[in-house]
C-alpha positions as CSV (number, residue, x, y, z in Angstrom):
1,M,1.1,-78.2,105.1
2,T,4.1,-75.8,104.9
3,D,3.9,-72.0,105.1
4,R,4.2,-71.8,101.3
5,Q,1.3,-74.2,100.6
6,E,-2.3,-73.2,100.1
7,P,-5.3,-75.3,101.4
8,A,-6.5,-77.8,98.8
9,H,-9.8,-75.9,98.3
10,K,-7.9,-72.7,97.5
11,Q,-5.7,-74.5,95.1
12,D,-8.8,-75.9,93.3
13,L,-10.3,-72.5,93.1
14,T,-7.1,-71.0,91.7
15,R,-6.9,-73.7,89.1
16,R,-10.5,-73.2,88.1
17,R,-10.0,-69.4,87.7
18,M,-6.9,-70.1,85.5
19,I,-8.9,-72.5,83.4
20,L,-11.8,-70.2,82.8
21,A,-9.4,-67.3,81.9
22,G,-7.4,-69.5,79.6
23,G,-9.3,-68.6,76.4
24,A,-8.8,-64.9,76.8
25,A,-5.2,-65.3,77.8
26,V,-4.3,-67.4,74.7
27,A,-6.1,-64.9,72.5
28,A,-4.4,-61.9,74.0
29,A,-1.0,-63.5,73.6
30,G,-1.2,-63.1,69.8
31,I,-2.0,-59.4,70.0
32,G,0.7,-58.1,72.3
33,A,0.9,-55.7,75.3
34,G,-1.9,-53.3,75.9
35,A,-4.6,-55.7,74.9
36,V,-8.2,-55.4,76.2
37,A,-10.0,-58.5,77.4
38,N,-13.8,-58.1,77.5
39,A,-16.4,-60.3,79.3
40,S,-19.4,-59.7,81.4
41,A,-19.0,-59.3,85.2
42,G,-21.8,-61.8,85.6
43,E,-20.1,-64.5,83.4
44,S,-20.3,-68.1,84.6
45,G,-19.3,-71.3,83.2
46,G,-20.3,-74.0,85.6
47,R,-19.1,-77.6,85.8
48,G,-20.6,-80.8,84.7
49,K,-18.8,-84.1,85.1
50,N,-15.1,-83.8,85.0
51,P,-13.3,-87.1,84.5
52,A,-10.0,-87.6,86.3
53,G,-7.1,-86.0,84.5
54,Q,-9.4,-83.7,82.5
55,G,-7.5,-80.5,82.1
56,E,-10.3,-78.1,81.2
57,A,-13.5,-76.9,82.8
58,C,-16.6,-78.6,81.6
59,Y,-19.3,-76.0,80.8
60,R,-23.0,-76.4,81.3
61,L,-25.1,-76.8,78.2
62,T,-24.8,-73.6,76.1
63,S,-28.2,-71.8,75.8
64,E,-30.4,-72.7,72.9
65,T,-31.9,-69.8,70.9
66,T,-34.0,-69.1,67.9
67,E,-32.6,-69.8,64.4
68,G,-33.9,-66.5,63.2
69,P,-35.2,-65.7,59.7
70,Y,-31.8,-65.3,57.9
71,Y,-30.3,-68.8,58.1
72,I,-29.0,-70.5,54.9
73,D,-28.1,-74.1,54.9
74,A,-24.4,-75.1,55.4
75,D,-23.1,-75.0,51.8
76,K,-20.1,-72.6,52.2
77,I,-17.3,-74.7,53.7
78,R,-14.6,-72.2,54.4
79,K,-12.5,-70.5,57.0
80,D,-12.5,-66.9,55.6
81,I,-16.0,-65.7,55.3
82,T,-15.3,-62.0,54.7
83,E,-15.6,-61.8,50.9
84,G,-14.0,-58.4,51.0
85,K,-16.6,-56.8,53.4
86,E,-15.3,-53.7,55.2
87,G,-15.0,-53.8,58.9
88,I,-12.8,-54.6,61.9
89,P,-11.0,-57.9,61.3
90,M,-12.0,-60.6,63.7
91,T,-10.6,-64.1,64.3
92,L,-13.3,-66.3,65.8
93,R,-12.0,-69.3,67.8
94,L,-14.6,-71.8,68.8
95,K,-14.5,-75.1,70.7
96,V,-17.2,-77.7,70.9
97,I,-17.4,-80.1,73.8
98,D,-19.8,-82.7,75.1
99,S,-21.2,-81.0,78.2
100,D,-21.7,-84.4,79.9
101,T,-18.4,-86.0,79.3
102,C,-16.3,-82.8,78.8
103,K,-14.7,-84.4,75.8
104,P,-14.2,-82.5,72.5
105,V,-16.7,-83.2,69.8
106,A,-14.7,-83.9,66.6
107,K,-16.0,-83.6,63.0
108,A,-18.9,-81.5,64.0
109,A,-20.0,-79.0,61.4
110,V,-20.1,-75.5,62.9
111,D,-22.1,-72.9,61.0
112,I,-21.8,-69.2,61.7
113,W,-23.6,-66.2,60.1
114,H,-24.0,-62.6,61.0
115,C,-24.7,-59.1,59.6
116,D,-22.1,-56.8,58.2
117,A,-20.8,-53.6,59.8
118,L,-24.0,-51.8,58.9
119,G,-26.4,-54.4,59.9
120,L,-27.1,-56.1,56.5
121,Y,-27.4,-59.9,56.0
122,S,-26.2,-61.5,52.8
123,G,-29.0,-63.2,51.1
124,Y,-31.5,-60.8,52.7
125,E,-30.2,-57.3,52.0
126,S,-33.6,-56.0,51.0
127,M,-35.1,-57.3,54.2
128,S,-32.3,-56.3,56.7
129,Q,-33.0,-53.4,59.0
130,G,-29.5,-52.1,59.4
131,G,-27.6,-49.8,57.0
132,G,-25.8,-46.5,56.8
133,P,-27.0,-43.3,55.0
134,G,-29.2,-44.2,52.1
135,G,-29.1,-47.9,52.8
136,P,-31.9,-50.3,54.1
137,G,-32.9,-49.0,57.5
138,G,-30.7,-46.0,57.2
139,G,-31.8,-42.6,58.3
140,G,-30.1,-40.2,56.0
141,T,-27.3,-38.0,57.4
142,P,-24.7,-39.8,59.5
143,P,-24.6,-38.8,63.2
144,S,-21.9,-36.5,64.4
145,G,-20.6,-39.1,67.0
146,A,-20.8,-42.8,67.8
147,P,-24.1,-44.3,69.0
148,T,-24.8,-43.7,72.7
149,D,-24.9,-46.6,75.2
150,A,-28.7,-46.2,75.7
151,P,-30.8,-45.7,72.5
152,T,-33.3,-42.9,72.6
153,G,-36.4,-42.3,70.6
154,M,-37.8,-44.3,67.7
155,P,-36.1,-45.0,64.3
156,T,-37.0,-42.5,61.7
157,D,-37.8,-45.2,59.1
158,A,-40.5,-47.7,59.6
159,P,-39.0,-51.3,59.2
160,T,-40.1,-53.3,56.2
161,G,-40.0,-57.0,55.7
162,T,-39.5,-59.8,58.2
163,P,-38.4,-58.7,61.7
164,P,-34.8,-59.7,62.7
165,S,-34.3,-62.8,64.8
166,G,-35.3,-62.4,68.3
167,G,-37.0,-59.1,67.7
168,P,-40.7,-58.2,67.6
169,G,-42.7,-60.8,65.8
170,G,-40.4,-63.8,66.4
171,G,-37.9,-65.4,64.1
172,G,-39.6,-67.6,61.5
173,H,-37.4,-68.5,58.6
174,S,-37.6,-66.5,55.3
175,E,-36.4,-67.5,51.9
176,P,-33.3,-65.6,50.6
177,T,-34.0,-62.6,48.4
178,D,-30.5,-62.4,46.7
179,D,-27.6,-64.7,45.9
180,K,-24.9,-63.0,48.1
181,R,-23.3,-65.2,50.8
182,Y,-20.8,-63.0,52.6
183,L,-20.2,-63.5,56.4
184,R,-21.5,-67.0,56.3
185,G,-19.5,-70.2,56.5
186,T,-19.1,-73.7,57.9
187,Q,-16.2,-75.8,59.1
188,L,-15.6,-79.1,60.7
189,T,-14.1,-79.3,64.2
190,D,-10.7,-81.0,64.5
191,K,-9.9,-83.8,67.0
192,H,-9.7,-81.2,69.8
193,G,-13.1,-79.8,69.0
194,H,-11.6,-76.6,67.6
195,V,-12.6,-74.5,64.6
196,E,-11.5,-71.0,63.6
197,F,-13.1,-68.4,61.3
198,R,-11.8,-65.2,59.8
199,T,-14.6,-62.6,59.7
200,I,-15.3,-59.0,60.7
201,F,-16.8,-57.6,63.9
202,P,-20.6,-57.5,63.4
203,G,-22.6,-54.3,63.3
204,W,-26.1,-53.8,64.7
205,Y,-29.6,-53.4,63.5
206,Q,-32.9,-52.3,65.0
207,G,-34.2,-54.5,67.8
208,R,-31.1,-56.7,68.5
209,A,-27.8,-56.4,70.4
210,V,-24.7,-57.2,68.4
211,H,-24.5,-60.9,67.9
212,I,-23.4,-63.9,65.7
213,H,-25.6,-66.9,65.0
214,T,-24.3,-70.4,65.2
215,K,-25.4,-74.0,64.6
216,V,-23.6,-77.2,65.4
217,H,-24.4,-80.3,63.3
218,V,-23.3,-83.9,64.0
219,G,-23.7,-87.3,62.4
220,G,-23.6,-86.0,58.8
221,T,-21.1,-86.1,56.0
222,M,-19.2,-83.6,54.0
223,T,-20.1,-83.5,50.3
224,D,-19.3,-81.3,47.3
225,A,-22.6,-79.5,48.0
226,G,-21.8,-78.9,51.7
227,Y,-22.5,-80.7,54.9
228,E,-25.5,-83.1,54.6
229,G,-27.4,-85.5,56.8
230,G,-27.1,-85.9,60.6
231,H,-28.9,-83.5,62.9
232,T,-28.5,-80.1,64.5
233,C,-27.5,-80.5,68.2
234,H,-27.2,-76.8,69.0
235,T,-28.5,-73.5,67.7
236,G,-27.3,-70.5,69.5
237,Q,-25.9,-66.9,69.3
238,F,-22.7,-65.3,70.5
239,F,-22.8,-61.9,72.2
240,F,-20.4,-59.0,72.9
241,A,-19.6,-56.9,76.0
242,E,-21.0,-53.4,75.7
243,Q,-17.6,-51.7,75.9
244,A,-16.4,-53.6,72.9
245,V,-19.4,-52.5,70.9
246,L,-18.9,-48.9,71.9
247,D,-15.3,-49.1,70.9
248,S,-16.3,-50.5,67.5
249,A,-18.8,-47.6,67.0
250,E,-15.8,-45.2,66.8
251,V,-14.4,-47.0,63.8
252,A,-15.6,-46.6,60.2
253,P,-17.9,-47.9,58.7
254,Y,-19.6,-48.6,62.1
255,S,-19.4,-45.0,62.9
256,T,-21.6,-44.1,59.9
257,S,-24.5,-46.2,61.1
258,T,-27.8,-44.3,61.6
259,T,-29.6,-47.3,63.1
260,T,-30.7,-47.1,66.7
261,R,-28.7,-49.6,68.7
262,T,-30.1,-52.1,71.3
263,T,-27.8,-52.7,74.2
264,L,-26.9,-56.1,75.6
265,T,-29.1,-55.7,78.7
266,E,-32.1,-54.7,76.5
267,D,-31.7,-57.7,74.1
268,T,-34.6,-60.2,74.1
269,I,-32.4,-63.2,73.4
270,Y,-29.4,-62.9,75.6
271,D,-30.2,-64.6,78.9
272,R,-27.5,-62.9,81.0
273,S,-25.8,-66.1,81.9
274,G,-22.4,-65.1,80.6
275,V,-20.5,-67.8,78.7
276,T,-23.3,-70.2,79.0
277,G,-25.6,-67.7,77.3
278,G,-23.1,-67.1,74.5
279,L,-21.0,-64.2,75.8
280,M,-17.7,-64.2,74.1
281,K,-14.2,-63.5,75.5
282,L,-12.7,-60.7,73.3
283,S,-9.2,-59.4,73.1
284,Y,-8.0,-56.4,71.1
285,R,-5.3,-53.8,71.3
286,R,-6.2,-50.9,73.4
287,K,-7.3,-47.8,71.3
288,H,-6.5,-49.7,68.2
289,M,-9.5,-52.0,67.8
290,D,-9.4,-51.3,64.0
291,R,-6.3,-53.6,63.8
292,G,-8.3,-56.6,64.8
293,V,-10.2,-58.6,67.5
294,V,-9.9,-62.1,68.7
295,G,-13.1,-63.7,70.0
296,S,-13.3,-67.1,71.7
297,I,-15.8,-69.3,73.4
298,T,-16.4,-73.0,74.3
299,M,-19.8,-74.4,73.5
300,G,-21.1,-77.2,75.6
301,V,-23.6,-79.3,73.6
302,D,-25.4,-82.6,73.9
303,P,-24.6,-84.5,70.6
304,D,-27.6,-86.8,71.1
305,E,-30.2,-84.0,71.2
306,T,-31.8,-82.1,68.4
307,H,-32.0,-78.3,68.7
308,D,-32.6,-76.7,65.3
309,G,-34.0,-73.4,66.7
310,T,-37.1,-73.3,64.6
311,G,-39.7,-74.1,67.3
312,M,-38.7,-71.3,69.7
């Protein structure tokens, strides 16, 4: 070994760090200098089997979570799910891999759905517990500043309707109460296991940290009515670093929310396992979050298993 060579185990460690950081680096490249990359300090990916020549870390199985009450079957096949909703633009870059073989899972249907900037879910606006002044879950006059990191006191309005997913009372499914379908969509992964959505940064509602729901379906077929057949091999949620949420709270309309916010450490669903638990890598331009955020994550799934999130 020459003076300029590192021991093999250090080289392996360096390569692994570069691999795990790759998603954030690629995302930041499209935003420019001064970008912020957010992730938990306790983030861990872990390795499964890694065949010779495999160029990417193989993550453990991504944590399974409850489906929650606000799921609507995959019938909106589209990349842009905003439908004109106001909020911080967000590009969501997802990858699905087989956690055992580390190979990409192609032609999997990936569902995502989440609330708007004020905590309302399409299809369930009357049941949602978010909202700004005068809206469902709202408390009247907007606060003078952004929500604090630790919520204090109880909400002024008693919640009505079904509790939010993961909150008190569980997450049994509820039938939609309206025909709106913003911030919901499904796409098929390409041969590399990739899928990308255009959406907005989610807001928050009583009882839950900021999150995005997801399902991964395999073995079905695409039809005019949507994705049909097959089975759901993963039901999970994506989470956001606290600093990113605090930054979003300084931007309208998030800044008008009167809903008490639950922090990531207080959330009843996030299992504190970093990427494995759904914590996303986020990149955005420093002090200019309103211009857009890029979020990315790799989901390790077992295509042979069924996890529909309804029995949790």
